NUVO-821490 format. One line per 8 residues: number of its first residue (from 1); their letters; for each residue x, y, z of N, C-alpha, C. Coordinates in nm, 2 decimals, decimal comma, padded with zeros to 4 digits. Layout:
BEGIN
NUM	A	X Y Z X Y Z X Y Z | ... .
This chain:
BEGIN
1	MTPSAISF	02,88 00,25 -02,78 02,96 00,21 -02,63 03,02 00,08 -02,69 | 03,10 00,07 -02,64 03,17 -00,09 -02,67 03,13 -00,14 -02,59 | 03,14 -00,32 -02,63 03,10 -00,44 -02,56 03,13 -00,43 -02,39 | 03,26 -00,41 -02,38 03,29 -00,39 -02,24 03,24 -00,29 -02,21 | 03,19 -00,14 -02,24 03,15 -00,07 -02,18 03,00 -00,10 -02,14 | 02,92 -00,16 -02,22 02,79 -00,22 -02,21 02,83 -00,31 -02,10 | 02,90 -00,40 -02,09 02,91 -00,53 -01,95 02,96 -00,43 -01,85 | 03,02 -00,33 -01,82 03,04 -00,31 -01,75 02,91 -00,19 -01,64 .
9	AATVFFGA	02,88 -00,17 -01,72 02,75 -00,07 -01,71 02,63 -00,15 -01,68 | 02,61 -00,29 -01,76 02,51 -00,40 -01,68 02,55 -00,44 -01,58 | 02,64 -00,44 -01,49 02,70 -00,52 -01,42 02,69 -00,40 -01,28 | 02,70 -00,32 -01,32 02,70 -00,18 -01,24 02,60 -00,18 -01,16 | 02,49 -00,21 -01,29 02,33 -00,20 -01,25 02,30 -00,32 -01,19 | 02,34 -00,45 -01,21 02,31 -00,57 -01,16 02,37 -00,53 -00,98 | 02,47 -00,48 -00,97 02,55 -00,50 -00,83 02,43 -00,39 -00,75 | 02,37 -00,28 -00,82 02,25 -00,19 -00,72 02,12 -00,26 -00,75 .
17	LSWTLTEY	02,10 -00,37 -00,83 01,97 -00,43 -00,80 02,03 -00,53 -00,71 | 02,15 -00,62 -00,70 02,19 -00,67 -00,56 02,18 -00,62 -00,44 | 02,18 -00,47 -00,43 02,17 -00,42 -00,31 02,03 -00,41 -00,25 | 01,95 -00,35 -00,37 01,79 -00,33 -00,31 01,75 -00,50 -00,26 | 01,81 -00,60 -00,31 01,74 -00,73 -00,27 01,83 -00,72 -00,12 | 01,95 -00,71 -00,11 02,00 -00,72 -00,01 01,92 -00,65 00,13 | 01,86 -00,52 00,09 01,81 -00,41 00,16 01,69 -00,45 00,22 | 01,60 -00,53 00,11 01,50 -00,61 00,15 01,51 -00,72 00,26 .
25	LMHRFNGH	01,60 -00,80 00,25 01,63 -00,92 00,36 01,66 -00,88 00,44 | 01,74 -00,75 00,47 01,82 -00,69 00,59 01,71 -00,64 00,69 | 01,65 -00,59 00,60 01,48 -00,52 00,67 01,37 -00,62 00,74 | 01,36 -00,68 00,65 01,27 -00,81 00,64 01,31 -00,87 00,80 | 01,42 -00,98 00,79 01,50 -01,07 00,86 01,54 -01,03 00,96 | 01,64 -00,95 00,92 01,72 -00,90 01,04 01,67 -00,76 01,12 | 01,61 -00,68 01,05 01,56 -00,55 01,14 01,42 -00,62 01,20 | 01,35 -00,69 01,12 01,21 -00,73 01,23 01,19 -00,85 01,29 .
33	EMKGRTRF	01,25 -00,96 01,20 01,26 -01,11 01,27 01,33 -01,13 01,36 | 01,45 -01,10 01,39 01,57 -01,10 01,51 01,46 -01,04 01,66 | 01,38 -00,97 01,64 01,32 -00,92 01,73 01,41 -00,87 01,85 | 01,47 -00,78 01,81 01,60 -00,72 01,90 01,73 -00,79 01,94 | 01,73 -00,90 01,87 01,83 -01,00 01,92 01,98 -00,98 01,85 | 01,99 -00,89 01,76 02,10 -00,81 01,69 02,13 -00,70 01,71 | 02,25 -00,62 01,74 02,24 -00,46 01,72 02,13 -00,42 01,62 | 02,14 -00,46 01,48 02,08 -00,38 01,39 01,91 -00,39 01,43 .
41	SREHLAHH	01,89 -00,52 01,43 01,75 -00,52 01,48 01,69 -00,45 01,61 | 01,82 -00,40 01,70 01,78 -00,31 01,83 01,78 -00,19 01,77 | 01,88 -00,16 01,67 01,88 -00,01 01,64 01,76 00,03 01,51 | 01,71 -00,06 01,44 01,58 -00,06 01,38 01,47 -00,06 01,43 | 01,45 -00,12 01,54 01,35 -00,10 01,62 01,31 00,03 01,71 | 01,46 00,06 01,71 01,44 00,20 01,78 01,38 00,30 01,70 | 01,46 00,27 01,57 01,36 00,37 01,47 01,23 00,39 01,46 | 01,19 00,23 01,47 01,05 00,26 01,44 00,97 00,34 01,52 .
49	AQPDTFAP	01,00 00,32 01,66 00,96 00,37 01,80 00,99 00,51 01,80 | 01,06 00,57 01,74 01,07 00,68 01,73 01,14 00,75 01,63 | 01,05 00,77 01,51 01,16 00,76 01,35 01,24 00,89 01,31 | 01,29 00,95 01,42 01,39 01,05 01,38 01,51 01,00 01,45 | 01,52 00,90 01,45 01,62 00,80 01,56 01,67 00,71 01,39 | 01,84 00,75 01,43 01,88 00,71 01,32 02,02 00,62 01,40 | 02,07 00,50 01,33 02,19 00,46 01,38 02,30 00,55 01,36 | 02,39 00,54 01,43 02,53 00,62 01,48 02,56 00,63 01,27 .
57	TVYKIAAA	02,60 00,76 01,23 02,68 00,74 01,09 02,79 00,63 01,07 | 02,91 00,66 01,24 03,00 00,57 01,26 02,98 00,47 01,23 | 02,84 00,39 01,28 02,83 00,23 01,25 02,80 00,20 01,15 | 02,71 00,32 01,04 02,69 00,26 00,92 02,79 00,26 00,77 | 02,91 00,32 00,84 03,05 00,34 00,78 03,14 00,21 00,82 | 03,14 00,16 00,91 03,20 00,05 00,93 03,13 -00,07 00,89 | 03,00 -00,10 00,93 02,91 -00,21 00,83 02,96 -00,19 00,69 | 02,95 -00,06 00,63 02,99 -00,05 00,51 03,10 -00,10 00,44 .
65	VAVIAPMW	03,21 -00,08 00,50 03,36 -00,10 00,46 03,36 -00,23 00,53 | 03,31 -00,26 00,62 03,32 -00,44 00,64 03,28 -00,55 00,55 | 03,12 -00,52 00,45 03,09 -00,56 00,33 03,19 -00,55 00,22 | 03,18 -00,40 00,19 03,21 -00,35 00,05 03,38 -00,37 00,01 | 03,47 -00,38 00,12 03,62 -00,38 00,10 03,62 -00,54 00,07 | 03,59 -00,61 00,14 03,61 -00,75 00,11 03,57 -00,83 00,00 | 03,42 -00,79 -00,04 03,35 -00,80 -00,17 03,47 -00,71 -00,29 | 03,52 -00,60 -00,29 03,56 -00,53 -00,40 03,70 -00,61 -00,44 .
73	LVLRTVAG	03,77 -00,65 -00,30 03,88 -00,78 -00,30 03,85 -00,88 -00,40 | 03,79 -00,96 -00,32 03,75 -01,11 -00,38 03,71 -01,09 -00,56 | 03,62 -00,98 -00,55 03,57 -00,98 -00,70 03,66 -00,95 -00,78 | 03,75 -00,83 -00,79 03,83 -00,78 -00,86 03,94 -00,84 -00,89 | 03,98 -00,95 -00,79 04,03 -01,09 -00,77 03,99 -01,18 -00,88 | 03,88 -01,19 -00,88 03,81 -01,33 -00,92 03,77 -01,27 -01,07 | 03,70 -01,17 -01,08 03,64 -01,14 -01,23 03,73 -00,99 -01,26 | 03,80 -00,95 -01,25 03,86 -00,82 -01,28 03,78 -00,69 -01,25 .
81	SIGVAFTL	03,75 -00,62 -01,38 03,70 -00,48 -01,39 03,52 -00,51 -01,37 | 03,45 -00,65 -01,42 03,36 -00,69 -01,40 03,31 -00,68 -01,23 | 03,38 -00,71 -01,15 03,39 -00,73 -01,00 03,38 -00,61 -00,95 | 03,51 -00,51 -00,99 03,48 -00,38 -00,97 03,35 -00,31 -01,00 | 03,29 -00,34 -01,10 03,15 -00,29 -01,16 03,05 -00,33 -01,07 | 03,02 -00,47 -01,05 02,94 -00,50 -00,92 02,96 -00,43 -00,77 | 03,08 -00,42 -00,79 03,09 -00,37 -00,63 03,07 -00,24 -00,59 | 03,07 -00,15 -00,72 03,06 -00,01 -00,74 02,91 -00,02 -00,75 .
89	GFGLAYLG	02,83 -00,08 -00,83 02,70 -00,06 -00,81 02,61 -00,10 -00,64 | 02,67 -00,17 -00,63 02,65 -00,24 -00,50 02,64 -00,11 -00,38 | 02,77 -00,02 -00,39 02,81 00,04 -00,31 02,74 00,18 -00,31 | 02,74 00,22 -00,45 02,64 00,31 -00,48 02,46 00,36 -00,44 | 02,42 00,22 -00,48 02,29 00,19 -00,48 02,30 00,18 -00,27 | 02,40 00,12 -00,19 02,39 00,14 -00,05 02,37 00,27 00,02 | 02,46 00,36 -00,06 02,44 00,52 -00,04 02,34 00,57 -00,07 | 02,27 00,57 -00,21 02,20 00,62 -00,25 02,09 00,55 -00,13 .
97	YEWLHRRL	02,02 00,44 -00,12 01,97 00,41 -00,01 01,96 00,51 00,15 | 02,09 00,49 00,20 02,09 00,55 00,32 02,03 00,70 00,28 | 02,09 00,81 00,21 02,06 00,91 00,14 01,89 00,91 00,16 | 01,85 00,86 00,08 01,72 00,80 00,09 01,59 00,79 00,19 | 01,65 00,70 00,27 01,57 00,68 00,40 01,57 00,78 00,45 | 01,70 00,87 00,50 01,70 00,99 00,56 01,60 01,14 00,53 | 01,60 01,09 00,40 01,53 01,20 00,32 01,37 01,21 00,34 | 01,36 01,07 00,37 01,19 01,03 00,39 01,14 01,08 00,49 .
105	HTHAPLNR	01,26 01,07 00,61 01,17 01,15 00,73 01,21 01,29 00,75 | 01,32 01,37 00,66 01,37 01,45 00,73 01,25 01,58 00,61 | 01,26 01,54 00,49 01,23 01,65 00,37 01,12 01,59 00,35 | 01,05 01,67 00,27 00,94 01,67 00,19 00,94 01,62 00,12 | 00,85 01,55 00,01 00,89 01,50 -00,11 00,93 01,61 -00,24 | 00,99 01,57 -00,35 01,05 01,68 -00,48 00,97 01,61 -00,59 | 00,90 01,50 -00,57 00,85 01,41 -00,71 00,79 01,32 -00,69 | 00,72 01,25 -00,80 00,64 01,17 -00,78 00,67 01,04 -00,72 .
113	YGAWARRH	00,79 00,98 -00,72 00,88 00,93 -00,70 00,92 00,93 -00,53 | 00,93 01,04 -00,47 00,96 01,09 -00,35 00,82 01,05 -00,28 | 00,72 01,10 -00,34 00,57 01,10 -00,25 00,54 00,95 -00,23 | 00,57 00,86 -00,34 00,52 00,74 -00,34 00,63 00,66 -00,21 | 00,74 00,71 -00,26 00,88 00,62 -00,15 00,81 00,68 -00,02 | 00,77 00,79 00,04 00,73 00,79 00,16 00,56 00,74 00,24 | 00,52 00,75 00,09 00,39 00,66 00,11 00,41 00,50 00,18 | 00,49 00,45 00,07 00,49 00,34 00,06 00,61 00,29 00,25 .
121	HFHHHFNA	00,69 00,38 00,26 00,78 00,35 00,37 00,69 00,38 00,52 | 00,64 00,47 00,50 00,58 00,56 00,63 00,42 00,42 00,62 | 00,39 00,39 00,57 00,28 00,27 00,57 00,35 00,14 00,66 | 00,48 00,12 00,59 00,56 00,01 00,70 00,57 00,06 00,83 | 00,60 00,17 00,87 00,65 00,21 01,00 00,52 00,24 01,06 | 00,42 00,27 01,03 00,29 00,30 01,12 00,19 00,23 01,07 | 00,19 00,20 00,99 00,03 00,10 00,97 00,05 -00,05 00,96 | 00,13 -00,11 00,89 00,19 -00,25 00,84 00,31 -00,27 00,89 .
129	PHHNHGVT	00,37 -00,32 01,01 00,52 -00,35 01,00 00,61 -00,48 00,87 | 00,48 -00,52 00,90 00,51 -00,68 00,83 00,51 -00,66 00,67 | 00,52 -00,53 00,61 00,45 -00,56 00,47 00,53 -00,39 00,42 | 00,60 -00,40 00,33 00,64 -00,27 00,25 00,81 -00,26 00,32 | 00,87 -00,38 00,30 01,00 -00,38 00,36 01,14 -00,31 00,30 | 01,08 -00,32 00,18 01,13 -00,23 00,01 01,14 -00,08 00,05 | 01,29 00,00 00,09 01,28 00,13 00,12 01,28 00,24 -00,07 | 01,35 00,12 -00,09 01,40 00,25 -00,25 01,33 00,18 -00,40 .
137	TDLWDRVF	01,27 00,06 -00,34 01,18 00,02 -00,42 01,09 -00,13 -00,40 | 00,99 -00,13 -00,43 00,86 -00,21 -00,40 00,87 -00,36 -00,47 | 00,99 -00,39 -00,57 01,01 -00,49 -00,64 01,02 -00,62 -00,56 | 01,11 -00,64 -00,43 01,09 -00,74 -00,36 01,00 -00,74 -00,29 | 00,91 -00,70 -00,23 00,77 -00,67 -00,15 00,70 -00,77 -00,26 | 00,72 -00,74 -00,40 00,59 -00,81 -00,49 00,71 -00,93 -00,53 | 00,76 -00,97 -00,50 00,86 -01,09 -00,55 00,81 -01,18 -00,44 | 00,82 -01,14 -00,28 00,81 -01,20 -00,18 00,67 -01,22 -00,09 .
145	GTLAPVES	00,55 -01,12 -00,18 00,42 -01,10 -00,11 00,40 -01,01 -00,02 | 00,53 -00,90 00,00 00,49 -00,85 00,15 00,48 -00,70 00,06 | 00,37 -00,70 -00,03 00,34 -00,52 -00,10 00,25 -00,49 00,01 | 00,19 -00,44 00,08 00,10 -00,36 00,07 00,07 -00,22 00,00 | -00,02 -00,24 -00,11 -00,04 -00,06 -00,20 -00,09 00,02 -00,08 | -00,06 00,12 -00,13 -00,10 00,24 -00,03 -00,15 00,35 -00,10 | -00,24 00,38 -00,06 -00,36 00,51 -00,10 -00,34 00,66 00,01 | -00,35 00,61 00,15 -00,36 00,72 00,25 -00,26 00,64 00,35 .
153	VRIPRRHA	-00,18 00,70 00,45 -00,12 00,69 00,55 -00,17 00,72 00,67 | -00,21 00,63 00,77 -00,21 00,68 00,90 -00,09 00,72 00,94 | -00,09 00,85 01,03 00,05 00,86 01,09 00,02 00,94 01,26 | 00,08 00,85 01,36 00,06 00,94 01,48 00,08 01,09 01,48 | 00,02 01,15 01,54 00,06 01,30 01,54 00,19 01,30 01,60 | 00,21 01,23 01,73 00,36 01,28 01,78 00,48 01,23 01,71 | 00,45 01,17 01,59 00,57 01,08 01,49 00,60 01,20 01,36 | 00,47 01,28 01,30 00,46 01,36 01,21 00,57 01,44 01,16 .
161	PAWMLDET	00,63 01,42 01,07 00,76 01,49 01,02 00,70 01,64 01,03 | 00,82 01,71 01,03 00,79 01,87 01,04 00,74 01,93 00,89 | 00,82 01,88 00,82 00,76 01,88 00,66 00,64 01,83 00,61 | 00,56 01,78 00,70 00,43 01,73 00,68 00,31 01,84 00,69 | 00,36 01,91 00,87 00,31 02,01 00,89 00,25 02,17 00,86 | 00,15 02,17 00,87 00,10 02,33 00,82 00,22 02,43 00,93 | 00,19 02,55 00,90 00,27 02,64 01,02 00,27 02,67 01,14 | 00,10 02,61 01,17 00,05 02,62 01,31 00,10 02,46 01,41 .
169	GLSLRSDF	00,17 02,38 01,31 00,27 02,27 01,33 00,14 02,16 01,42 | 00,00 02,21 01,39 -00,11 02,13 01,46 -00,17 02,00 01,34 | -00,15 02,05 01,24 -00,25 02,00 01,11 -00,14 01,99 01,00 | -00,23 01,87 00,93 -00,09 01,88 00,82 -00,10 01,98 00,67 | -00,03 01,99 00,60 -00,01 02,10 00,49 -00,10 02,05 00,39 | -00,22 02,14 00,34 -00,31 02,11 00,27 -00,24 02,02 00,12 | -00,13 02,00 00,11 -00,07 01,94 -00,03 -00,07 01,79 00,03 | -00,10 01,77 00,18 -00,05 01,64 00,21 -00,20 01,53 00,28 .
177	TRAYLLRG	-00,30 01,64 00,26 -00,38 01,59 00,32 -00,45 01,44 00,24 | -00,46 01,43 00,11 -00,48 01,31 00,05 -00,41 01,20 00,06 | -00,28 01,20 00,12 -00,20 01,08 00,08 -00,15 01,08 00,27 | -00,18 01,16 00,34 -00,17 01,11 00,53 -00,29 01,13 00,58 | -00,33 01,09 00,69 -00,41 01,14 00,82 -00,34 01,12 00,93 | -00,36 01,22 01,01 -00,30 01,20 01,14 -00,40 01,16 01,29 | -00,35 01,10 01,32 -00,46 01,04 01,44 -00,37 01,06 01,58 | -00,42 01,02 01,68 -00,39 01,10 01,81 -00,36 01,20 01,85 .
185	RFRSQPTP	-00,31 01,24 01,98 -00,28 01,36 02,01 -00,13 01,39 02,01 | -00,06 01,53 02,02 00,06 01,53 02,04 00,08 01,50 02,19 | 00,24 01,44 02,21 00,25 01,45 02,37 00,26 01,61 02,41 | 00,33 01,63 02,36 00,34 01,83 02,40 00,33 01,89 02,31 | 00,27 02,00 02,37 00,28 02,11 02,25 00,38 02,13 02,12 | 00,33 02,11 02,01 00,48 02,07 01,93 00,47 02,26 01,91 | 00,59 02,29 01,85 00,68 02,40 01,79 00,60 02,47 01,69 | 00,53 02,55 01,65 00,51 02,61 01,51 00,63 02,60 01,40 .
193	AAAR	00,58 02,55 01,29 00,69 02,56 01,17 00,76 02,67 01,16 | 00,70 02,83 01,16 00,78 02,95 01,14 00,85 02,98 01,27 | 00,85 02,89 01,38 00,92 02,95 01,50 01,10 02,82 01,48 | 01,06 02,74 01,37 01,17 02,64 01,39 01,27 02,67 01,29 .
């Protein structure tokens, strides 16, 4: 690789890392500390109350364009290709975050990272909302002292994702019994997984 290619790649990485800090700060301070006083906070608190609720995609696209387009324009003007690289890394990391966050709630993990990310995030959702604000990484939770290491997560039965339940829809799948514990009752009789 040429020095310019290495610089470009390093700047893409730095842009992605900058997104993870933005993710942490937005989640912790706007999502939680604003206590519903901003649109983002209201949507985030609704997601906590009903974890299969997500802000409409059109709002996420509008917010991304409102941030990334001016960032690209300013940084490209000021720093040229390095500014473009930073914006590319930031934007790609944001897209990765959105994809990962939805999958945490809708699909079973495929690997160790996916299993870790679900435990880390669900502990925040259901057990300790003042901890584990990072979704894609725990780096900033470590830096700012909000990391709560997790072995097992208590999940309210009414919020248990379908991928976590066995074919009856009433109990955990055997491969998730070490990572999760169901608590409480279902509000209504769930539809067995086989019928979904």
